[in-house]
Backbone bond lengths (Angstrom), bond angles and torsions (degrees), N, CA, C in turn:
res aa  C-N    CA-C-N  psi(-1)  N-CA   C-N-CA  omega(-1)  CA-C   N-CA-C  phi
1 M - - - 1.453 - - 1.492 113.75 -
2 G 1.293 114.88 7.88 1.448 116.32 -177.29 1.491 111.49 -135.78
3 V 1.319 117.55 158.94 1.440 121.54 173.71 1.560 104.72 -64.21
4 R 1.331 116.40 -38.42 1.525 119.52 172.44 1.524 105.20 -119.40
5 N 1.303 115.81 141.10 1.431 124.10 178.68 1.518 113.89 -129.68
6 Y 1.320 113.16 136.02 1.504 118.08 -176.55 1.507 108.93 -128.93
7 L 1.306 116.23 145.34 1.422 122.91 175.07 1.563 108.24 -106.56
8 V 1.319 115.29 132.12 1.485 121.24 174.89 1.504 106.65 -115.16
9 E 1.312 116.12 113.25 1.468 128.83 -173.69 1.495 109.91 -115.46
10 G 1.325 114.98 171.78 1.488 124.02 173.20 1.485 108.87 153.08
11 I 1.308 114.83 171.11 1.447 121.06 -179.27 1.500 108.68 -74.85
12 S 1.316 115.88 166.51 1.500 121.68 176.86 1.509 106.59 -59.59
13 G 1.295 115.42 130.87 1.479 122.53 175.99 1.505 111.20 94.47
14 S 1.329 118.43 -0.11 1.471 120.01 178.71 1.527 114.46 -78.93
15 G 1.318 118.03 -16.42 1.421 122.16 175.24 1.556 117.13 112.62
16 K 1.321 117.49 15.94 1.445 119.49 -178.68 1.462 114.46 -58.34
17 T 1.313 119.75 -44.67 1.498 122.81 -179.60 1.524 108.74 -65.89
18 S 1.341 117.69 -43.84 1.452 121.62 178.50 1.509 112.93 -58.53
19 V 1.328 115.06 -43.02 1.430 120.40 176.40 1.485 113.02 -64.18
20 A 1.383 115.96 -45.01 1.441 118.71 176.93 1.524 112.61 -58.10
21 T 1.295 118.95 -44.53 1.449 125.90 -179.41 1.529 109.80 -61.81
22 E 1.292 118.65 -42.84 1.449 125.19 179.49 1.559 109.21 -65.87
23 L 1.341 115.52 -48.89 1.489 117.81 177.50 1.532 108.94 -58.40
24 Q 1.257 120.25 -39.73 1.487 120.66 -179.62 1.537 109.42 -67.37
25 R 1.340 117.57 -38.83 1.437 122.85 178.05 1.506 112.45 -59.21
26 R 1.340 113.52 -31.71 1.463 119.52 -179.32 1.500 111.02 -90.35
27 G 1.350 118.80 5.96 1.407 120.18 173.40 1.510 117.30 95.61
28 Y 1.285 119.21 5.54 1.451 123.68 179.37 1.560 110.69 -85.34
29 H 1.324 114.28 153.59 1.457 119.69 178.12 1.501 109.25 -83.08
30 V 1.327 115.70 126.75 1.548 118.41 -174.20 1.518 106.78 -132.69
31 I 1.323 114.58 139.02 1.388 123.66 170.21 1.562 108.24 -108.86
32 H 1.316 116.66 118.79 1.472 119.42 177.29 1.548 106.28 -86.44
33 G 1.331 112.40 94.13 1.487 118.95 -174.22 1.497 114.01 -56.58
34 D 1.318 118.46 -35.46 1.483 118.49 -177.64 1.480 111.09 -72.64
35 R 1.333 118.37 -22.06 1.477 122.79 178.81 1.500 112.89 -95.97
36 E 1.387 116.30 -37.58 1.465 118.39 -168.91 1.551 112.88 -104.82
37 L 1.327 118.31 -16.67 1.459 117.61 -175.03 1.533 113.54 -126.32
38 A 1.299 118.97 -8.37 1.487 123.55 -170.90 1.496 114.23 -87.47
39 Y 1.273 114.67 143.70 1.450 123.63 169.57 1.524 108.83 -154.00
40 R 1.308 119.67 176.27 1.436 123.59 175.84 1.534 108.23 -97.39
41 G 1.315 114.36 118.06 1.410 119.91 177.02 1.558 114.04 -159.80
42 D 1.283 117.41 -177.44 1.397 123.07 179.98 1.521 111.69 -76.11
43 P 1.372 117.60 116.19 1.465 117.82 -175.73 1.480 118.09 -62.67
44 E 1.353 119.06 -15.01 1.457 120.31 178.56 1.497 111.91 -95.52
45 T 1.383 118.25 -39.06 1.463 120.40 178.50 1.476 116.36 -98.23
46 G 1.305 118.49 -19.33 1.462 122.62 -174.93 1.532 113.68 78.30
47 E 1.314 118.22 0.49 1.505 120.89 178.79 1.452 109.49 -64.79
48 P 1.292 120.29 129.03 1.516 123.12 176.52 1.464 108.94 -59.35
49 L 1.313 118.72 151.09 1.427 122.66 171.07 1.440 111.69 -62.66
50 D 1.363 115.18 142.03 1.447 120.16 178.09 1.487 111.06 -52.27
51 G 1.331 118.77 137.64 1.464 127.67 -178.66 1.547 109.22 -56.48
52 S 1.364 117.44 -41.88 1.418 118.04 -178.87 1.494 112.67 -64.92
53 A 1.326 118.15 -35.06 1.430 123.23 178.94 1.550 109.11 -64.19
54 L 1.336 117.01 -37.96 1.426 119.28 -178.60 1.504 109.65 -73.58
55 E 1.324 120.07 -34.03 1.440 122.29 -179.18 1.523 108.44 -69.77
56 Q 1.299 120.67 -29.76 1.459 121.78 -179.51 1.503 109.10 -80.88
57 G 1.305 120.60 -10.09 1.461 125.35 179.21 1.532 106.55 94.24
58 V 1.351 112.02 154.81 1.450 121.10 178.91 1.490 110.22 -78.20
59 P 1.346 121.50 130.25 1.392 124.97 -173.94 1.562 114.48 -54.54
60 D 1.310 116.78 -42.33 1.482 118.53 177.16 1.490 108.57 -157.86
61 V 1.294 114.35 172.92 1.477 122.37 -178.76 1.471 112.28 -63.95
62 A 1.362 119.30 -41.85 1.465 122.51 179.64 1.507 110.90 -61.95
63 F 1.335 116.94 -39.14 1.469 120.22 177.62 1.546 109.23 -61.40
64 A 1.294 116.62 -49.02 1.507 120.32 -178.82 1.494 109.30 -60.05
65 H 1.332 119.67 -43.46 1.442 123.31 178.39 1.528 112.58 -60.64
66 R 1.283 118.75 -48.31 1.482 124.37 177.38 1.518 113.68 -58.31
67 H 1.337 115.48 -26.77 1.464 118.81 -176.33 1.552 112.13 -106.80
68 H 1.290 117.00 14.30 1.478 121.62 172.75 1.485 111.39 -83.29
69 I 1.308 119.40 97.66 1.431 126.44 -172.32 1.450 112.62 -125.37
70 W 1.315 115.86 160.09 1.472 123.77 176.62 1.537 111.28 -100.80
71 D 1.280 115.43 147.03 1.426 122.46 -179.72 1.509 108.92 -70.25
72 L 1.316 118.19 109.32 1.459 126.68 -174.18 1.552 110.14 -60.51
73 G 1.271 117.77 -40.23 1.481 122.80 -179.90 1.591 111.62 -63.79
74 K 1.342 113.68 -42.18 1.459 119.22 177.78 1.504 111.91 -68.93
75 V 1.384 116.99 -38.07 1.451 118.74 178.95 1.513 108.21 -63.88
76 R 1.368 119.01 -46.80 1.444 121.83 -178.30 1.498 110.84 -62.56
77 S 1.292 118.09 -39.46 1.478 125.01 179.21 1.504 110.58 -60.63
78 L 1.366 114.53 -49.12 1.446 118.42 179.84 1.521 113.18 -65.39
79 L 1.321 117.29 -36.59 1.411 122.38 179.32 1.561 110.05 -67.07
80 A 1.286 117.40 -31.21 1.502 120.50 -176.29 1.481 109.62 -80.13
81 D 1.291 123.49 -22.10 1.457 125.75 178.37 1.551 108.85 -78.67
82 Q 1.297 118.02 113.45 1.484 120.06 -175.99 1.533 111.25 -106.47
83 S 1.349 116.08 41.50 1.454 118.03 -178.66 1.527 114.02 -84.40
84 H 1.343 118.29 -1.65 1.408 124.21 178.27 1.551 106.56 -126.15
85 P 1.372 112.37 140.76 1.487 116.66 178.78 1.536 114.32 -61.23
86 I 1.310 114.65 -33.75 1.438 120.19 177.35 1.532 111.94 -152.16
87 S 1.352 114.34 141.63 1.481 119.10 -178.64 1.493 107.20 -131.95
88 F 1.360 116.41 146.16 1.479 122.87 176.05 1.484 106.96 -121.62
89 F 1.359 111.74 129.32 1.447 119.83 176.16 1.536 104.63 -103.43
90 C 1.306 118.97 117.71 1.504 121.51 -177.23 1.461 110.21 -119.47
91 G 1.345 113.73 131.32 1.447 120.62 179.52 1.482 111.25 145.55
92 G 1.330 117.30 178.65 1.434 124.48 -177.15 1.499 111.22 -113.53
93 S 1.317 118.09 144.14 1.472 122.29 179.34 1.500 109.84 -148.62
94 R 1.301 116.17 138.01 1.523 117.13 -179.16 1.541 108.82 -89.56
95 N 1.310 119.22 2.04 1.426 118.09 174.72 1.542 111.58 -117.28
96 F 1.316 116.23 26.17 1.501 120.69 -177.32 1.575 110.25 -58.98
97 H 1.334 115.84 -25.30 1.467 117.89 -178.86 1.544 113.56 -61.08
98 H 1.342 115.02 -18.53 1.492 119.08 178.32 1.527 111.42 -81.45
99 F 1.351 118.77 -17.90 1.460 117.24 -174.64 1.531 114.07 -135.13
100 I 1.292 118.62 -4.90 1.476 121.37 -173.45 1.532 112.18 -57.75
101 D 1.341 118.34 -34.37 1.457 121.79 -176.38 1.533 111.76 -72.41
102 L 1.356 116.19 -10.42 1.438 122.24 179.68 1.589 111.06 -77.37
103 F 1.350 115.37 -18.21 1.495 120.01 -173.46 1.560 110.08 -86.42
104 D 1.300 113.17 153.87 1.500 118.01 177.68 1.546 107.70 -81.64
105 G 1.285 120.38 -15.64 1.436 123.86 176.63 1.508 109.71 -171.25
106 V 1.375 113.46 158.15 1.439 120.15 -179.82 1.540 105.99 -135.61
107 F 1.343 113.11 131.82 1.460 123.03 176.66 1.485 109.88 -113.83
108 V 1.335 116.71 134.97 1.418 121.34 173.65 1.521 109.20 -115.88
109 L 1.342 113.90 120.75 1.496 119.85 177.93 1.506 108.20 -75.36
110 E 1.285 119.02 125.42 1.449 125.12 -179.87 1.544 108.13 -116.12
111 I 1.348 114.68 139.47 1.412 123.06 176.70 1.520 108.78 -138.44
112 D 1.381 114.36 157.94 1.495 116.87 179.81 1.577 106.43 -86.71
113 L 1.284 115.84 170.46 1.410 121.73 -174.99 1.536 112.50 -65.61
114 H 1.325 118.40 -37.82 1.481 119.90 176.93 1.490 109.51 -61.29
115 T 1.360 121.30 -47.13 1.363 122.71 -177.76 1.515 111.33 -65.32
116 L 1.316 117.05 -38.62 1.439 120.11 175.52 1.525 111.82 -60.73
117 N 1.317 119.02 -46.97 1.456 122.81 179.97 1.543 109.01 -61.04
118 T 1.311 118.41 -42.17 1.478 120.56 179.87 1.553 111.62 -64.45
119 R 1.311 115.43 -41.44 1.490 118.12 -179.39 1.543 109.73 -68.25
120 L 1.327 117.59 -46.99 1.462 118.47 -177.96 1.497 111.84 -65.37
121 A 1.357 119.72 -34.43 1.450 121.93 -178.02 1.499 109.93 -66.27
122 S 1.278 121.46 -23.48 1.449 125.39 -179.05 1.500 113.54 -91.36
123 R 1.346 118.29 -1.87 1.433 121.03 -178.49 1.527 110.96 -81.72
124 P 1.334 115.08 142.53 1.479 118.13 173.18 1.511 110.97 -70.54
125 A 1.326 119.11 155.02 1.409 126.41 179.79 1.531 113.90 -54.23
126 D 1.290 117.90 -29.15 1.516 120.74 -176.77 1.559 112.15 -87.65
127 E 1.367 115.93 1.77 1.450 117.35 176.50 1.546 107.62 -109.22
128 F 1.321 117.70 141.22 1.387 119.53 -175.40 1.525 112.20 -56.34
129 G 1.322 118.42 129.36 1.435 127.34 -176.51 1.512 112.26 97.38
130 G 1.344 114.13 -0.64 1.471 117.86 175.58 1.458 118.21 -84.24
131 K 1.283 117.00 -10.06 1.508 123.56 179.92 1.555 106.74 -108.77
132 P 1.312 113.43 147.40 1.482 119.67 -177.29 1.531 113.31 -51.27
133 A 1.331 119.80 -46.42 1.432 121.25 -177.20 1.539 109.31 -64.91
134 E 1.276 117.95 -36.50 1.483 123.22 178.74 1.519 108.52 -68.18
135 R 1.319 118.94 -43.60 1.462 121.84 178.99 1.564 110.01 -60.42
136 D 1.371 115.80 -43.83 1.445 119.65 177.04 1.499 112.28 -56.79
137 L 1.274 115.50 -44.58 1.492 119.77 178.22 1.521 113.31 -61.57
138 V 1.327 115.59 -43.70 1.457 120.54 -178.99 1.501 109.86 -66.30
139 M 1.303 117.17 -37.20 1.522 122.26 179.56 1.507 107.81 -63.41
140 R 1.407 116.77 -43.32 1.450 117.17 178.52 1.470 112.84 -65.86
141 L 1.323 119.04 -40.34 1.486 124.44 177.72 1.504 110.47 -65.46
142 H 1.284 119.19 -32.96 1.499 120.98 176.80 1.485 106.44 -67.77
143 E 1.270 121.52 -44.09 1.466 125.50 -179.07 1.510 112.39 -63.60
144 T 1.336 115.68 -50.55 1.486 122.43 -173.63 1.552 112.62 -84.08
145 K 1.281 117.54 -25.20 1.499 121.92 -174.56 1.530 110.31 51.36
146 E 1.320 118.86 30.82 1.367 125.58 -174.01 1.544 118.24 -65.43
147 D 1.299 113.29 -24.90 1.485 115.81 -175.26 1.541 108.86 -124.44
148 I 1.270 118.96 30.29 1.449 126.62 177.95 1.552 107.22 -103.14
149 P 1.322 118.60 133.69 1.476 120.46 179.09 1.543 110.79 -59.62
150 R 1.300 114.57 135.93 1.442 120.51 174.67 1.530 108.83 -82.48
151 N 1.300 116.34 166.54 1.446 122.30 176.47 1.526 112.87 56.50
152 A 1.329 117.65 29.96 1.475 120.73 177.17 1.584 105.68 -103.57
153 A 1.280 111.99 161.86 1.462 120.96 175.60 1.566 107.66 -76.81
154 T 1.289 118.34 124.52 1.449 123.10 -179.15 1.558 108.11 -87.05
155 I 1.316 111.48 130.82 1.496 120.07 179.45 1.549 106.06 -113.96
156 D 1.325 118.21 129.80 1.483 122.73 176.16 1.524 104.90 -75.66
157 A 1.322 116.27 103.42 1.432 122.04 178.81 1.516 114.99 -89.11
158 T 1.311 115.72 11.03 1.490 119.46 175.13 1.504 106.70 -87.36
159 A 1.325 120.41 -15.78 1.420 122.77 179.28 1.539 110.94 -70.07
160 P 1.337 117.87 162.04 1.437 117.84 176.83 1.562 111.83 -56.00
161 L 1.267 119.03 146.28 1.503 125.84 -174.88 1.493 111.17 -49.06
162 D 1.338 120.85 -46.38 1.423 120.11 -178.34 1.540 112.26 -62.76
163 R 1.285 118.30 -34.46 1.455 121.76 178.59 1.536 111.97 -71.41
164 V 1.370 114.42 -37.57 1.452 119.49 176.48 1.492 111.67 -60.98
165 V 1.351 116.03 -45.41 1.432 120.48 179.75 1.502 112.89 -69.43
166 D 1.333 116.16 -38.91 1.480 121.32 175.51 1.548 110.36 -59.52
167 D 1.320 118.14 -39.67 1.462 123.23 179.66 1.563 109.84 -64.20
168 I 1.348 114.68 -44.59 1.452 118.35 179.09 1.557 110.73 -62.54
169 L 1.301 116.42 -47.51 1.490 121.57 -179.75 1.458 110.61 -61.76
170 M 1.350 119.57 -40.66 1.470 122.39 -177.22 1.595 105.99 -65.60
171 R 1.261 116.18 -41.19 1.480 116.78 -179.86 1.575 113.35 -68.74
172 C 1.325 114.24 -31.73 1.439 117.13 172.72 1.555 112.30 -64.65
173 T 1.297 115.12 -40.41 1.451 121.39 178.99 1.577 110.55 -64.56
174 E 1.317 116.04 -44.71 1.439 120.94 177.09 1.493 114.14 -59.92
175 A 1.353 115.37 -34.15 1.419 120.23 -178.00 1.536 116.19 -75.16
176 S 1.400 113.89 -19.39 1.425 118.46 -174.71 1.521 113.35 -87.11
């Protein structure tokens, strides 16, 4: 949706939603990927999970996480629309390898373990990371960084939100 498009990624609790909200407050065009593009499907084919599997419930938190993907057609369509000078796609997706090269830049929000624990401890149970099994998964992902894009610009997301967003915007300006 922009002449320039950026992806803001990171593990749960790193601040993607807060960054998206602050960018919107400042007048930037933002796509909340976890709200607007995400569904449960096969990360390689994009096929949605079978309806009967969903009715029976997801076997475990790790399974749900591995199958949290973005609609590739919607991502491509939004990227093709150049009605905004700059757009930010914020959220996490297990199929980012199918579209990451389409972005002008990728930012990964990084936080230390203490900050992560503090943020997750304050989450309600109905928000991802609010339940013990979800927190355990997030802690493992923080340690392994197994589903974080490589070759992305790292942003210190332990800084105050305004500084985190200023850092992202400065890097976008430098890249243009």
